[in-house]
N, CA, C and O of each residue as an XYZ file, in Angstrom:
392
protein
N     102.330    159.055    133.336
C     102.729    157.674    134.093
C     101.595    156.306    133.548
O     101.270    155.219    134.026
N     101.283    157.012    132.408
C     100.204    155.599    132.348
C     100.990    154.571    131.264
O     100.442    154.160    130.241
N     102.369    154.225    131.660
C     102.847    153.403    130.605
C     102.787    152.291    130.717
O     102.809    151.983    131.909
N     102.672    150.902    129.624
C     102.394    149.857    129.375
C     103.709    149.212    129.851
O     104.853    149.631    129.679
N     103.186    147.807    130.657
C     103.949    146.883    130.781
C     104.469    146.256    129.613
O     103.808    145.786    128.687
N     105.649    146.286    129.725
C     106.498    145.168    128.571
C     106.704    143.937    128.708
O     107.280    143.726    129.775
N     106.496    142.984    128.106
C     107.170    141.854    128.447
C     107.691    141.423    127.323
O     107.388    141.799    126.191
N     108.807    140.301    127.751
C     109.870    139.640    126.572
C     108.946    139.096    125.195
O     107.811    138.623    125.133
N     109.732    139.320    124.387
C     108.957    138.664    123.060
C     108.468    137.234    123.100
O     109.283    136.420    123.534
N     107.356    136.810    122.748
C     106.774    135.498    122.896
C     105.984    135.189    124.147
O     105.403    134.109    124.249
N     105.940    136.222    125.228
C     105.331    135.893    126.348
C     104.444    135.387    126.410
O     104.375    134.399    127.141
N     103.335    135.827    125.668
C     101.816    135.863    125.616
C     101.789    134.358    125.026
O     101.247    133.409    125.592
N     102.556    134.301    123.630
C     102.371    132.778    123.055
C     102.762    131.622    123.538
O     102.200    130.595    123.160
N     103.949    131.580    124.596
C     104.092    130.831    125.682
C     103.272    130.652    126.294
O     102.937    129.472    126.193
N     102.446    131.397    127.205
C     101.740    131.043    128.214
C     100.262    130.532    127.155
O      99.795    129.492    127.618
N      99.626    130.934    126.135
C      98.862    130.297    125.478
C      98.998    128.614    124.971
O      98.143    127.760    124.737
N     100.277    128.604    124.934
C     100.562    127.346    124.415
C     101.004    126.241    125.584
O     101.320    125.086    125.296
N     100.981    126.713    126.816
C     101.157    126.121    127.934
C      99.822    125.896    128.489
O      99.605    124.798    129.003
N      99.028    126.651    128.464
C      97.029    126.591    128.564
C      96.832    125.550    127.574
O      96.242    124.519    127.899
N      97.198    125.692    126.591
C      96.293    124.973    125.590
C      96.760    123.205    125.795
O      96.002    122.284    125.491
N      98.103    123.027    126.348
C      98.249    121.649    126.423
C      97.729    121.121    127.581
O      97.521    119.913    127.695
N      97.380    122.336    128.903
C      96.989    121.695    130.247
C      95.282    121.532    129.862
O      94.520    120.715    130.381
N      94.950    122.490    128.869
C      93.460    121.761    128.528
C      93.269    120.924    127.422
O      92.136    120.517    127.163
N      93.966    120.702    126.928
C      94.080    119.875    125.673
C      94.227    117.971    126.335
O      93.760    116.996    125.745
N      94.811    117.950    127.341
C      94.721    116.385    128.410
C      93.677    116.011    128.232
O      93.328    115.071    127.518
N      92.702    117.085    129.209
C      91.182    115.962    129.406
C      90.394    115.809    128.161
O      89.640    114.861    127.938
N      90.678    117.075    127.150
C      90.046    117.205    125.943
C      90.259    115.605    124.920
O      89.420    115.043    124.217
N      91.750    115.209    125.208
C      92.028    114.031    124.918
C      91.219    113.134    125.490
O      90.311    112.669    124.802
N      91.367    112.745    126.743
C      90.839    112.015    127.390
C      88.840    111.936    127.292
O      88.022    111.033    127.471
N      88.768    113.030    127.013
C      86.994    112.773    126.609
C      86.736    112.253    125.298
O      85.911    111.376    125.042
N      87.620    112.947    124.335
C      87.400    112.363    123.104
C      88.244    111.003    122.870
O      88.487    110.628    121.723
N      88.586    110.436    123.758
C      89.486    108.931    123.507
C      90.392    108.726    122.682
O      90.602    107.547    122.398
N      91.037    109.545    122.172
C      92.565    110.027    121.991
C      93.342    110.810    122.527
O      93.474    112.013    122.302
N      94.104    109.894    123.548
C      94.777    111.163    124.745
C      96.004    111.984    123.676
O      96.343    113.131    123.968
N      96.467    111.446    122.733
C      97.635    112.233    121.613
C      96.992    113.367    120.878
O      97.627    114.387    120.610
N      95.606    113.180    120.514
C      94.952    114.232    120.019
C      94.583    115.505    120.511
O      94.506    116.578    119.912
N      94.331    115.174    121.887
C      93.989    116.634    122.511
C      94.910    117.656    123.051
O      94.566    118.831    123.179
N      96.332    117.114    123.436
C      97.090    118.511    123.220
C      97.428    118.878    122.409
O      97.636    120.091    122.429
N      97.758    118.043    120.989
C      97.781    118.743    119.601
C      96.644    119.673    118.984
O      96.686    120.392    117.986
N      95.819    119.479    119.712
C      94.369    120.698    119.358
C      94.819    121.565    120.333
O      95.119    122.698    119.958
N      94.967    121.201    121.862
C      95.103    122.186    122.787
C      96.423    122.967    122.271
O      96.452    124.175    122.508
N      97.278    122.514    121.737
C      98.223    123.808    121.459
C      98.271    124.669    120.384
O      98.790    125.784    120.352
N      97.518    123.895    119.235
C      97.040    124.800    117.997
C      96.274    126.110    118.239
O      96.474    127.243    117.799
N      95.138    125.517    119.244
C      94.530    126.608    119.946
C      95.109    127.413    120.737
O      94.906    128.622    120.628
N      95.845    126.965    121.576
C      96.698    128.222    122.670
C      97.384    128.767    122.099
O      97.547    129.911    122.524
N      98.186    128.404    120.880
C      99.066    129.143    119.998
C      98.582    130.223    119.231
O      99.354    131.080    118.803
N      96.924    130.264    118.946
C      96.450    131.105    117.792
C      96.208    132.217    119.214
O      96.813    133.281    119.342
N      95.441    131.807    119.950
C      95.073    133.072    121.382
C      96.061    133.311    121.829
O      95.912    134.470    122.217
N      97.331    132.922    122.138
C      98.388    133.677    122.644
C      98.946    134.536    121.635
O      99.239    135.654    122.061
N      99.238    134.274    120.092
C      99.594    135.015    119.244
C      98.528    136.110    119.320
O      99.206    137.106    119.574
N      97.435    136.448    119.258
C      96.637    137.226    119.165
C      96.722    138.251    120.593
O      96.664    139.478    120.674
N      96.858    137.358    121.497
C      97.067    138.018    123.045
C      98.245    139.084    122.745
O      98.062    140.278    122.984
N      99.772    138.482    122.076
C     100.545    139.162    122.109
C     100.882    140.371    121.483
O     101.675    141.234    121.859
N      99.796    140.296    119.937
C      99.878    141.346    119.365
C      99.082    142.503    120.210
O      99.427    143.677    120.078
N      98.186    142.197    120.935
C      97.219    142.918    121.659
C      97.542    143.443    123.157
O      97.002    144.397    123.717
N      98.292    142.812    123.540
C      99.036    142.940    124.939
C     100.562    143.398    125.029
O     101.132    143.786    126.049
N     101.095    143.274    123.772
C     102.685    143.551    123.858
C     102.820    144.054    122.544
O     102.933    143.240    121.627
N     102.826    145.133    122.332
C     102.951    145.580    121.071
C     104.368    146.157    120.819
O     104.756    146.358    119.668
N     105.069    146.399    121.804
C     106.326    146.852    121.754
C     107.266    145.922    122.547
O     107.883    146.432    123.482
N     107.458    144.515    122.256
C     108.193    143.622    123.215
C     109.358    143.736    123.749
O     109.922    144.706    123.242
N     110.152    143.106    124.705
C     111.841    143.378    124.884
C     112.130    141.966    124.038
O     111.717    140.807    124.063
N     113.099    142.772    123.266
C     113.695    141.575    122.317
C     115.309    141.155    123.335
O     115.989    141.849    124.091
N     115.424    139.784    122.904
C     116.353    139.067    123.818
C     117.741    139.707    123.337
O     118.069    140.381    122.361
N     118.489    139.134    124.591
C     119.593    139.892    124.524
C     120.579    138.815    123.314
O     119.952    137.972    122.673
N     121.744    138.922    123.160
C     122.924    138.246    122.358
C     122.966    137.212    123.106
O     122.902    136.107    122.567
N     123.068    137.310    124.354
C     123.689    135.926    125.400
C     122.302    134.964    125.040
O     122.158    133.833    124.575
N     121.218    136.211    125.586
C     119.666    134.984    125.741
C     119.456    134.255    124.188
O     119.095    133.079    124.160
N     119.685    134.971    122.952
C     119.905    134.164    121.979
C     120.558    133.316    121.693
O     120.020    132.461    120.990
N     121.804    133.141    122.017
C     122.517    131.945    122.139
C     122.148    130.745    122.965
O     122.124    129.568    122.607
N     121.792    131.400    124.445
C     121.307    130.117    125.070
C     120.316    129.552    124.543
O     120.112    128.358    124.761
N     119.457    130.327    123.705
C     118.173    129.751    123.167
C     118.534    128.825    121.851
O     117.776    127.919    121.506
N     119.400    129.039    121.348
C     119.729    128.385    120.346
C     120.353    126.866    120.883
O     120.066    125.763    120.417
N     121.236    127.151    121.937
C     121.813    126.175    122.463
C     120.536    125.257    123.119
O     120.499    124.221    122.454
N     119.971    125.243    123.676
C     118.346    124.748    123.991
C     117.861    124.134    123.010
O     117.587    122.935    123.054
N     117.685    124.902    121.957
C     116.871    124.000    121.052
C     117.277    122.936    120.346
O     116.608    121.973    119.971
N     118.965    123.280    120.109
C     119.813    122.179    119.471
C     119.799    120.641    120.543
O     119.769    119.461    120.193
N     119.826    121.119    121.629
C     120.157    119.904    122.810
C     118.377    119.333    122.824
O     118.053    118.184    123.125
N     117.766    120.022    122.576
C     116.078    119.340    122.337
C     115.712    118.524    121.306
O     114.896    117.605    121.360
N     116.547    119.009    120.065
C     116.176    118.514    118.740
C     116.921    117.497    119.264
O     116.207    116.627    119.762
N     118.752    117.168    119.374
C     119.020    116.053    119.657
C     118.154    114.833    120.459
O     117.717    113.784    119.985
N     118.070    115.318    121.760
C     117.363    114.328    122.590
C     116.242    114.092    121.588
O     116.426    113.115    120.862
N     115.161    114.755    121.401
C     114.057    114.304    120.330
C     114.692    112.944    119.459
O     114.371    111.780    119.702
N     115.582    113.336    118.480
C     115.827    112.367    117.668
C     116.324    111.305    118.080
O     116.185    110.266    117.434
N     117.260    111.366    119.676
C     117.554    109.984    119.997
C     116.668    109.154    120.795
O     116.928    107.959    120.942
N     115.213    109.912    121.542
C     114.341    109.496    122.007
C     113.445    108.551    121.032
O     112.939    107.478    121.362
N     113.353    109.215    119.691
C     112.873    108.799    118.485
C     113.206    107.463    118.240
O     112.555    106.420    118.283
N     114.673    107.801    117.901
C     115.164    106.333    117.282
C     115.072    105.083    118.281
O     114.746    104.021    117.750
N     115.279    105.074    119.447
C     115.019    104.256    120.830
C     113.821    103.696    120.335
O     113.717    102.560    119.873
N     112.897    104.554    120.451
C     111.359    104.020    120.509
C     110.941    103.148    119.191
O     110.272    102.115    119.151
N     111.628    103.988    117.973
C     111.535    102.789    116.870
C     112.041    101.396    117.147
O     111.551    100.330    116.773
N     113.048    101.599    117.827
C     114.045    100.133    117.914
C     113.374     99.427    118.660
O     113.325     98.207    118.496
N     112.796     99.983    119.519
C     111.907     98.905    120.491
C     110.790     98.806    120.338
O     110.100     98.417    121.281
N     110.314     99.065    119.324
C     109.071     98.940    118.496
C     109.303     97.578    117.464
O     108.471     96.708    117.208
N     110.204     97.650    117.144
C     110.700     97.028    115.966
C     111.233     95.404    116.909
O     110.973     94.248    116.575
N     111.821     95.760    117.812
C     112.138     94.665    118.743
C     110.730     93.937    119.529
O     110.707     92.721    119.717
N     110.063     94.456    119.775
C     109.129     93.993    120.574
C     107.738     93.749    119.535
O     106.803     93.027    119.879
N     107.783     94.446    118.281
C     106.516     93.830    117.791
C     107.260     93.018    116.343
O     107.034     93.124    115.137
N     107.829     92.531    116.812
C     108.814     91.752    115.119
C     107.915     90.729    114.843
O     108.107     89.979    113.886
């Protein structure tokens, strides 16, 4: 009964990205560029999370068809929301700094 625990696909990669953001925010404050810190943190967290994913989760649990559909819908909503927010920010920028 020495069976390894299985996790869903992308489990450790997600944890790495979240930790990267958390450690990237103070890093950005230290270097004086608040937007660069989380970007660096996400890149490092993604690399470390992917490495841990390959080592700790070689046989991941694949998502079901329903989970894949839910992920697809969530992604579409996130992309549309991001595009709308970007458009609003761009319009406000040009109105305020005319």
